C-alpha positions, -999 to +999 in steps of 0.1 A: +319-611+374+307-580+392+342-565+391+345-571+353+311-554+348+321-526+370+354-521+350+334-521+318+310-495+330+339-473+343+357-476+309+325-466+291+320-437+313+356-424+307+351-428+270+319-407+273+338-381+291+364-379+265+337-377+238+320-350+256+352-330+257+358-328+220+338-350+197+304-336+209+314-299+209+305-275+180+320-248+158+315-212+157+334-201+126+345-235+115+380-234+100+385-251+066+411-276+079+408-293+113+408-328+129+405-347+161+427-375+172+424-389+207+419-359+230+436-335+207+422-310+182+444-296+155+435-268+131+449-245+105+437-211+118+417-191+094+437-160+083+427-125+090+403-134+118+399-122+154+376-114+184+376-077+193+351-049+200+355-013+193+381+001+218+414+016+207+411+002+171+376+014+163+364-019+147+344-050+158+353-085+145+338-118+156+351-142+130+378-165+144+374-202+149+359-212+183+351-249+193+329-250+223+302-266+245+278-249+268+281-251+306+262-236+335+274-229+370+310-227+383+338-248+367+376-251+359+387-254+323+422-260+311+440-271+278+475-276+266+485-253+237+511-259+210+512-234+181+534-226+151+531-188+155+543-169+126+528-133+124+521-105+148+490-112+169+488-149+161+471-164+191+454-195+206+438-204+238+405-206+258+374-186+254+344-182+278+316-165+260+281-154+267+274-135+234+292-112+209+294-085+235+305-105+265+335-128+264+369-135+278+397-151+257+431-160+271+461-179+260+493-173+241+497-144+216+528-137+195+535-101+198+567-080+194+586-112+187+578-127+220+553-152+235+529-135+257+501-147+281+474-126+266+438-119+279+411-100+263+380-091+284+350-078+265+319-063+280+306-043+251+340-030+246+373-049+247+404-045+268+438-062+264+465-073+288+498-091+280+525-107+301+557-114+282+571-149+290+608-152+301+612-181+276+598-197+245+583-230+256+574-258+231+539-257+247+521-242+276+490-248+297+463-222+303+435-225+329+404-205+337+384-209+369+347-195+371+338-187+406+307-166+414+309-134+392+346-137+382+370-157+360+405-163+373+432-169+346+463-190+350+492-204+329+517-232+336+547-248+319+541-283+334+503-284+344+515-285+380+526-250+390+503-224+379+507-186+379+477-164+382+477-135+357+442-119+359+409-118+377+381-106+355+344-101+359+318-123+342+281-124+349+273-154+371+243-177+371+241-177+333+252-205+309+283-198+289+301-212+259+334-228+269+361-239+245+392-233+225+398-205+200+426-193+177+430-162+155+455-148+130+444-111+127+475-099+108+488-131+093+482-159+069+472-184+095+491-210+114+490-246+127+475-249+162+471-279+184+449-282+216+455-311+238+438-326+270+409-300+270+390-305+302+362-288+320+356-298+356+324-289+375+328-269+407+301-269+433+282-236+435+299-215+461+267-197+474+250-232+477+279-246+497+278-216+520+240-221+525+245-257+532+271-250+559+248-224+575+219-248+576+236-280+584+215-306+603 
């Protein structure tokens, strides 16, 4: 009887984690068409939207769909991306955001006819880095790891072997919005699917170091 009760509790906990991953998140710039089935979020990306601040292009936009929850401390976040990219700059991926002047977005961006692992780091002004992929996969995984005052960016074709593409600064000891985003700056929108979105808490590195130094 105890085993049955324990199994029920474990199943309830797992369902709660799944709900926290997607159903209990919230929109910033909600798109007109979206749905959630299981642990997958699908949306039709709002046309003529993006996240960018000032540099190179001389404009600021903050109007693309972003579905998020708020997290403090250190964590790992990852998601599986499938997109029907059509136009230049069509993009989808993860975003970690403090406010409109401080955020990092990373994922796949369709540029010059190729799939690129794209990262925009914004601290008042934006910068942009791209890594062209050597093939056009049906889907791809992206992962970000927040450790101390930095965000490490990775991608993978199989959720097993990850390649690091960037290490970027992000203020530590401050809650951040963590979630999935998509944009179609130059196009008419596209269909985007996010699967198996997951945020995993990581113990605070400074606290771990303190505990080691003051072990009983």
